[in-house]
N, C-alpha and C positions, 0 to 999 in steps of 0.2 A: 504494500500499499504506500503510495506516494504521500508525502507530507508537505505542508505549506506553513510559512511563518504567520503567526497571528499578530497582525499589526506590528507595533514597534517592540513587541515582547521577545522573549527567548523561548516561547512556546511553539513547538513544531507540531501541528495538529494534522491528523490523517484527513485526506481529502473527503472521505466519507466518515461521518460520525454517527453515533447512535443517540437518537432522541428517546429517552427512557420512559416517557409517559405511557407508551403502549405495551410495556412488558408485563402488565397485569399486577396482581397482588399476591400471587402464590409463589413462594420463593424457589421451589424446584423448577418451575417453568421459567421464571425470570432469570434464573442462573443459566439455563440453557441458551437463552437469547443473548445475554451478556457475554458468556464464554464463546459463543459463535462469533460475536463481534471482535473480541480480543484475539481469538485464534486466526481471524481473517485479516489482522493488521490494523483494526480500528483502535485508536488510543484515546479518543475523545468521547466522553460520556456527558450528556446534557440532561439535567433534571431541574426541578424547582421545588421549593418547600410546599407550594400549593398542591402539587400532584398527590391526590389521595390523602390530603392533609398530613403530609410528611411520611406516609408509608413508602412512597417511591424512594425517598432518600434512605430510609431504613433498610430496604431491600438491597440497594446498591452498596451501602456501607457494609452489610454482612457478606455480600458476594465478592467484593474486591479486597477483602482482608488478605494481607500478604502480597498484594499486587499493586498497592497504592502508588509506589514510585514509578510504575510503568504507565500510569494513567493520567491524562489531563482531565480533571474533574471540574465541571461547570455546573453551578446551580444559580437560583434566582431568588429575589426577595422583593417585597413591596406590597404584597397582598396579605392583609391581616385576616386570620381565620381562627376559629375556636374549635377544638377537637369535639367531634360529635354533633356540631351544629352546621346546618347547610349555609352555603354562601360565604362571602368574604367582602372585605372593604379595602379600598385603596389607601395605603399609608406609607408614603416614602420618607417619613420623618427619620431623623437621626436616631431618636430613641428606639423606634421600632426596628430599624435595620441592625442596630447594635445588639438588640435582643435576638432577632431572627437569626443572625449569623451563628450565635452560640447554639441555638436549637439545631441548625443545619449541621454544624460540626459534630454535635453529639449523635445525631441520627446517622450521619455518614461515617462515623467512627474514625475521624481524621482530625488532625490539628491544623490543617490549612486547606484552603480552597484555591485552585489554580485560577479560575475565572468566576468572579461573583458579578451577577448581572441584575440590574434594576428591571423588574418584570413589568414594564409598561412605562408610564410617565405622561404628564400633561404639562402644558406651558404655564398652567396656574400653580404648579407645585413650587415649593421653596427649593429651587434647584441647587442653590449654593449650600443649603443645609444637607441635602442628599449627598452632594459631592464631598462635603466635609466628612461625612460618615465613612464613605468608601476610602478616602485618603487616610483617615485615621486607622482603619483596618489594615491598610497596606503598610503603614509605619509599624504597626504591631506585629506584622508578619502573619496575620490570620488569613489574609488573602494575598495572592501574588499580584493579580491584576483585576481590573474591573471593566465592565462594559454595560450596555443597555440593550434591552429587547424592545424595539419600537418600530412603528411604520409611520411615525409623525415627523415630517421634514423639519417643522419648526422646533420640535423637541431635540431631534438629532443635532441640528445646527448649534443649539445652545450648549449641549454637552461636548461637542467637538471644540467649541470656542472656549469653554470654561473649565474643562476637566482633562484628565489624562487617560480617558477611555482608550482601549485598544481594539474594541470590536462593537459592531452593531448586529444583533440578530434580527433578521427581517424576513417576512414572507416573500419568497422569490421563486418564480418558475416561468416556464414558457408561456403560461396562461396568466401570469401576474408579473409583468416586466416593469412595473412602476419604480422599483428601486434603482433602475438603471439611470434615472435622472440625477441620482446622488453619487453615482460611482466615481466620477472624476473628482468631485469634492472630497470624498473619503480617501481616495488614492493620494491626493495632494497632501492630506494630513496623516498619511500612513496608518489608516484605520481599516481593519478588515471587516468584510461582511461574512456573517455566518448565516447561510440560507436555510430557512425552515420551510416546510411545505413544498419541496421541489417537485413532487409528483402530483400536486394540486388535488388532494383528497382522492387519489387513485385514478383521476382522469388521464394521467400520463403514465399509466401502466397498461399491461395487456389485458386487464380486466375489461369486460365488455360494458358498453354504456348502458345496456339494458338492465344491468345489475346495480346501477347507481341509485341513489336515494330519490324519493319522490320530489324532494325539494329541488334537486338539480334538474330533474326532468321537467318540472314546472317553471322554474326560474332561471335555469342555467347556472353559470359560474362567473361571478364578477361581471365583466363586460361582454361575455359570450352567452347568447341564447343557447338552448339545448340543440336547436337545429344547426347553429354555427359549430357547436362542439362535434356533432355528428359529421358535418362536412369536413372539419379540420382533421378529425381522427382518420377519416377515410383517405384524405389527401396524404397524411403522414404514412399510413399503412401501405398505400399503393405506390407512392412515389419516392419514399425515402428509407423505410425500415430495412428492406433487403435481408430479412432473416434475423435482424437485431431486435431485442426487446425494446419496447417504447421507452421504458424508464432509462435505458442507456442513453438515448437522445436527451431525455429530460435532465438527468444528472450532469451529463457532460456539457449540455448547454450552459447550465449555471456555472460550472467550473471553468468555462472558457474565458470568463472575466477574471483577470488576475487579482482583482480586489476581493474576490470570494475565496476565503481560506478553506471552507469546508461546507459540505451540504449535510444538513442534519436529517437523517432518514429515520422515520419511526418504523418499528417492527414488532409484531406481536408473536413472531415465531423465529426459531433459528433459521428456518428455510428462507424467510423473507430477508434476514440479514445477509445470508449467502447470496441471494439474488441481487441485492443492492451492491455488494462488493463485486460480483461478477459483471455487473453493468458498467463498472468503471475499468476493471482490469482485463476483461476479455473482448471488448469491442472498441473500435476506433470511430470517432466522428470527426470528419475533416473540417477545415475552416470554411470551405465552400458550402458544406452542409449546414454549418452554423449560420452562415450568411443567408442561406435559403430559408432556414427556420425563422430568422428575423423578418423575412419578407412575408411569410404566410401567417404570422401571429401579430397581435396588436401591441403597440407601444403606447400605453396610456400614462397620464401623469396623475400624481396625487391631487385630488380635487379639494380635499379638506385638510385642515391642520397645516397649512403652508406657512 
């Protein structure tokens, strides 16, 4: 598995990473998924304190014992929740972050987090206070680096301007190319993109459209109607795939941009992990094909939160 530098850091992350939200809550199953990732060369695991109210972190902490030094571990904070109660509230305050990190460290059974991310953010937040919390945690050695998970250009620009973030986690795929409007800005500031949702809820896999949710069939996906999705899938399958899995095009399209350090792929089974790794390692996608993909897909801009 090839690796890429994460921003200005000394973290070399695998081009494919594992988004752990989908590994379930049963430890023997979760262990198979994570071990398939590690055996395949994935070194970057992404989670959040909010996932199953900390259970996801607990599973990861138990599974990676004895392997911690070989793993780049990323988690997130900013959503306040109470065990056993539904829902959560947004809280990017320093007080909450300083408490949340201790809970995450305990659940993950580690004394440091490689990448600590703000799990959201709005322009109305006290951004300086949030940054101060992360900077203090860096000085204490509790976290090595920090970043944010956001699709809001106005929030992203403020953190780039005012903090020492090394990464932005953003929803990015062939069907959601909005982040591309920020790529040159982030590259200039030596900040990497970590792409989540690269297969767009399964629309960019070999799964048939007929098996998609009723919501997608009725409303489509983002700027695409269901009819447009059917047409695009047909075009990709008949004019470009040539025996390759659709997700090979999807993942490699994202990685074609040098500002993208890693694509975060979710997986609910060891087989899915292996398929994601195979999509990167066993198939090639040429620059001409990337250019063709850009021609047949939409490049929209962020309409809100500018």
